[in-house]
KEKE-3310 file (N, C-alpha, C; in steps of 0.2 Angstrom, whole numbers, plus 5000, padded with zeros to 4 digits):
npx = (5028:5029:5027:5039:5050:5047:5051:5064:5069:5070:5078:5089:5086:5074:5064:5060:5053:5037:5021:5015:5013:5004:4997:5001:5009:5022:5033:5040:5032:5020:5024:5028:5015:5009:5012:5008:4995:4993:4996:4987:4974:4979:4977:4967:4961:4963:4955:4956:4949:4946:4951:4948:4960:4968:4979:4987:4998:5015:5031:5040:5055:5064:5062:5066:5073:5074:5075:5075:5059:5056:5060:5051:5038:5043:5039:5030:5023:5026:5021:5008:5008:5012:5001:4988:4993:4990:4975:4960:4945:4946:4934:4933:4923:4920:4915:4923:4925:4924:4927:4918:4906:4903:4909:4910:4926:4931:4927:4935:4948:4948:4946:4960:4969:4964:4969:4982:4987:4984:4990:5004:5004:5004:5018:5024:5019:5026:5039:5042:5040:5052:5060:5064:5065:5053:5054:5050:5033:5016:5005:4991:4987:4993:4983:4971:4953:4953:4943:4947:4952:4948:4959:4975:4978:4966)
npy = (4961:4965:4980:4981:4979:4987:4999:4999:5000:5011:5026:5036:5051:5050:5049:5060:5066:5071:5057:5057:5072:5079:5080:5082:5072:5065:5052:5045:5045:5041:5027:5022:5023:5014:5003:5010:5008:4994:4996:5003:4996:4987:4996:5001:4987:4985:4997:5008:5021:5018:5031:5046:5051:5042:5033:5043:5054:5061:5052:5046:5058:5045:5040:5043:5038:5022:5011:5011:5014:5003:4992:4999:4993:4979:4976:4979:4969:4959:4961:4958:4943:4942:4945:4938:4923:4923:4925:4920:4920:4920:4924:4936:4944:4956:4973:4985:5003:5016:5029:5028:5023:5012:4995:4979:4970:4960:4966:4979:4974:4968:4980:4988:4979:4977:4991:4994:4987:4991:5006:4998:4993:5006:5010:5003:5009:5018:5016:5009:5020:5029:5020:5010:4993:4983:4973:4959:4960:4962:4948:4944:4931:4936:4947:4943:4940:4953:4969:4980:4996:4997:5005:5011:5024:5028)
npz = (4996:4982:4983:4991:4981:4971:4976:4980:4969:4965:4957:4971:4969:4962:4970:4974:4965:4958:4958:4945:4932:4935:4948:4966:4974:4978:4973:4983:4993:4989:4989:5002:5006:4999:5009:5020:5020:5024:5037:5043:5041:5051:5063:5064:5065:5077:5086:5081:5070:5053:5045:5034:5030:5037:5029:5024:5020:5022:5021:5038:5042:5046:5035:5022:5012:4996:5002:5017:5016:5010:5020:5029:5026:5027:5039:5043:5034:5044:5054:5048:5047:5061:5065:5060:5061:5074:5073:5079:5073:5057:5047:5047:5053:5062:5064:5060:5061:5050:5038:5030:5036:5050:5045:5039:5044:5037:5023:5021:5023:5011:5005:5006:5002:4989:4984:4989:4978:4969:4968:4968:4954:4949:4953:4946:4932:4933:4935:4922:4914:4918:4911:4917:4921:4930:4941:4944:4941:4945:4941:4931:4939:4950:4953:4955:4956:4964:4966:4956:4949:4932:4922:4925:4931:4936)
capx = (5035:5032:5029:5045:5054:5048:5051:5070:5070:5068:5086:5088:5084:5068:5061:5059:5047:5032:5021:5012:5013:4997:4994:5008:5011:5028:5034:5041:5024:5016:5030:5026:5009:5006:5013:5004:4987:4991:4997:4981:4970:4980:4977:4957:4959:4964:4951:4958:4946:4949:4946:4948:4967:4972:4985:4990:5004:5022:5035:5047:5062:5068:5061:5066:5076:5069:5078:5073:5052:5054:5062:5046:5037:5043:5039:5022:5022:5029:5015:5001:5010:5008:4989:4986:4993:4985:4971:4953:4942:4949:4931:4935:4917:4918:4913:4926:4925:4927:4924:4912:4903:4903:4908:4913:4932:4932:4926:4939:4952:4950:4948:4966:4972:4966:4969:4988:4988:4984:4999:5008:5003:5005:5023:5026:5020:5031:5047:5043:5041:5058:5066:5066:5062:5051:5056:5044:5030:5014:5004:4984:4987:4994:4976:4964:4947:4952:4939:4953:4949:4953:4966:4980:4976:4958)
capy = (4959:4968:4985:4982:4979:4992:5002:4998:5000:5020:5029:5041:5059:5049:5048:5067:5068:5068:5053:5059:5079:5085:5078:5083:5067:5062:5044:5042:5046:5033:5021:5023:5025:5007:5000:5014:5006:4989:4997:5008:4992:4984:5002:4998:4980:4986:4999:5015:5022:5021:5039:5047:5050:5040:5031:5047:5059:5058:5047:5053:5059:5043:5033:5046:5033:5019:5006:5014:5013:4996:4989:4999:4990:4971:4977:4981:4962:4956:4965:4955:4940:4939:4946:4933:4919:4923:4928:4916:4920:4923:4927:4943:4947:4960:4977:4990:5010:5018:5033:5027:5019:5002:4991:4973:4968:4959:4972:4984:4972:4969:4988:4989:4975:4981:4998:4993:4982:4998:5009:4995:4996:5012:5010:4999:5010:5024:5013:5009:5026:5031:5016:5005:4985:4983:4968:4957:4965:4959:4946:4945:4929:4941:4949:4941:4943:4959:4972:4985:5000:4994:5008:5012:5029:5027)
capz = (4993:4976:4985:4994:4977:4968:4980:4980:4960:4961:4961:4976:4966:4956:4975:4974:4957:4956:4951:4939:4932:4937:4955:4970:4975:4976:4975:4987:4997:4984:4993:5009:5005:4997:5016:5028:5021:5029:5045:5044:5042:5057:5068:5063:5068:5086:5087:5076:5065:5047:5043:5028:5030:5042:5028:5018:5023:5018:5027:5044:5042:5045:5030:5016:5004:4994:5006:5022:5016:5010:5027:5036:5021:5028:5045:5041:5033:5050:5058:5044:5049:5067:5066:5055:5064:5080:5073:5080:5069:5049:5044:5048:5053:5068:5065:5059:5060:5046:5038:5026:5040:5051:5039:5041:5043:5029:5016:5025:5022:5004:5000:5010:4998:4983:4985:4987:4974:4962:4969:4965:4946:4948:4955:4939:4928:4935:4934:4916:4913:4920:4910:4921:4920:4935:4946:4944:4941:4946:4935:4931:4943:4957:4954:4952:4962:4966:4962:4954:4942:4924:4921:4931:4934:4941)
cpx = (5036:5032:5037:5049:5053:5051:5060:5071:5071:5076:5083:5086:5078:5063:5058:5053:5041:5029:5019:5010:5008:4994:5002:5010:5016:5029:5037:5035:5021:5017:5026:5018:5006:5009:5008:4993:4987:4990:4993:4976:4970:4978:4969:4956:4958:4961:4950:4949:4949:4946:4951:4956:4972:4981:4988:4995:5012:5026:5040:5052:5068:5067:5060:5071:5071:5070:5074:5063:5052:5056:5056:5040:5035:5039:5032:5020:5021:5023:5007:5004:5007:5003:4988:4985:4991:4977:4962:4949:4945:4944:4931:4927:4916:4921:4917:4925:4927:4925:4920:4906:4905:4903:4912:4920:4934:4934:4933:4944:4955:4951:4956:4971:4969:4968:4980:4991:4991:4990:5001:5009:5005:5014:5027:5028:5025:5040:5048:5045:5048:5065:5068:5061:5059:5052:5052:5037:5022:5009:4996:4983:4986:4987:4970:4960:4949:4949:4945:4948:4951:4959:4970:4980:4969:4958)
cpy = (4965:4975:4986:4982:4984:4998:5005:5001:5007:5021:5035:5048:5057:5051:5056:5069:5066:5062:5054:5069:5084:5082:5079:5079:5064:5054:5044:5043:5042:5028:5021:5023:5015:5002:5001:5012:5000:4991:4999:5001:4990:4986:4999:4994:4982:4991:5007:5017:5024:5026:5040:5048:5047:5035:5037:5051:5058:5053:5051:5053:5053:5037:5039:5043:5026:5011:5005:5014:5006:4992:4991:4995:4983:4970:4977:4972:4957:4957:4959:4949:4936:4942:4938:4925:4918:4924:4920:4915:4922:4923:4934:4949:4952:4967:4983:4997:5012:5024:5034:5022:5013:5000:4984:4970:4965:4962:4977:4981:4971:4973:4988:4986:4976:4989:4998:4990:4989:5001:5005:4993:5001:5014:5007:5001:5015:5023:5014:5016:5030:5025:5009:4997:4986:4975:4966:4960:4961:4955:4946:4938:4932:4943:4949:4940:4948:4966:4980:4990:4997:4997:5007:5018:5031:5030)
cpz = (4985:4978:4987:4988:4974:4969:4981:4974:4960:4964:4965:4972:4964:4964:4976:4968:4961:4954:4947:4940:4937:4944:4960:4973:4973:4975:4977:4995:4993:4986:4996:5009:5003:5005:5020:5024:5025:5035:5048:5045:5048:5063:5068:5069:5076:5089:5084:5073:5058:5044:5036:5024:5032:5035:5022:5022:5020:5026:5032:5040:5041:5038:5023:5009:5002:4999:5012:5021:5014:5017:5031:5031:5025:5035:5047:5040:5038:5054:5057:5048:5057:5068:5065:5058:5072:5082:5074:5073:5060:5045:5044:5049:5057:5063:5064:5060:5055:5041:5034:5028:5042:5046:5043:5038:5035:5024:5018:5021:5013:5001:5001:5003:4990:4980:4985:4983:4968:4962:4969:4959:4945:4948:4946:4935:4928:4934:4926:4912:4912:4915:4913:4925:4929:4938:4948:4946:4941:4940:4936:4936:4951:4961:4954:4960:4966:4964:4959:4949:4937:4925:4928:4935:4937:4947)
residu = (ALA:ALA:GLY:GLN:ARG:TYR:THR:ARG:GLN:PHE:PRO:PRO:GLN:ALA:LEU:GLN:GLU:LYS:VAL:ILE:PRO:HIS:ARG:PRO:ARG:LEU:ILE:ARG:THR:LEU:CYS:TYR:HIS:VAL:PHE:ARG:ILE:GLY:GLU:ALA:PHE:LEU:GLU:THR:TRP:ASP:GLY:ALA:GLU:TYR:SER:LEU:GLY:ILE:ALA:ASP:GLY:ASP:PRO:PRO:GLU:SER:ARG:GLN:ASP:GLY:ASP:ALA:ILE:ALA:ARG:TYR:GLY:GLU:GLY:VAL:TRP:LYS:ARG:TYR:GLU:ALA:TRP:TRP:SER:GLY:LEU:GLU:ASP:ARG:SER:LEU:ALA:ARG:THR:LEU:LYS:THR:TYR:TYR:GLY:ASP:THR:VAL:ALA:HIS:LEU:VAL:PHE:GLU:ARG:CYS:THR:TRP:HIS:SER:ALA:GLN:HIS:CYS:ARG:GLN:LEU:VAL:ALA:VAL:LEU:SER:ARG:MET:GLY:ILE:GLU:PRO:ASP:GLY:PRO:LEU:THR:PRO:ALA:ASP:LEU:ALA:GLY:LEU:PRO:LEU:PRO:GLU:ARG:VAL:TRP:GLU)
# end
C-alpha cells in the first residue's frame, strides 16, 4: 500500500527521471520493481525459479504512468491475499528454486518483503528530494524485524 501511495505521488514527467544520478534506473522502473518483486515470489511459489533478473525490467507500455503502476501493485496485493487465504501451511516450509540455491520459502518471502520495503524507503527519499511530502512514510514499527540495510542507498 505504501508503494502504491508513493508511486501515485510522482508527477508524470518525473517518472522518466533517474532515481539517482549515477545509476540508469528510472523512477517508473523502480516503482514497478517494488511490486514485481512480490509477483516474482508468487511465480516462484508456483514453480518458477527466482532467477537473478526475474523481478527486473521496465514496466510494459500499459503501465507507464504512476496510477497504472499503482493499480498493478493493487493487483499483486490481491493475488497475495488470495494466495495467503488459501494456504494450508503458513510456515512456508516448502523449498523454492532461487539463483542463490534451493531455499526454504519463508526465507525467500522475507527477502522479497525487505527488498520491496527498502525500495519504498528509496521512493520516499526521491519524493523528499523533489520537495514532495511522502504520503504516509514508513515508520520504524512498519519495518520492525526486517533485515534492512542501515542506509537507504545500500
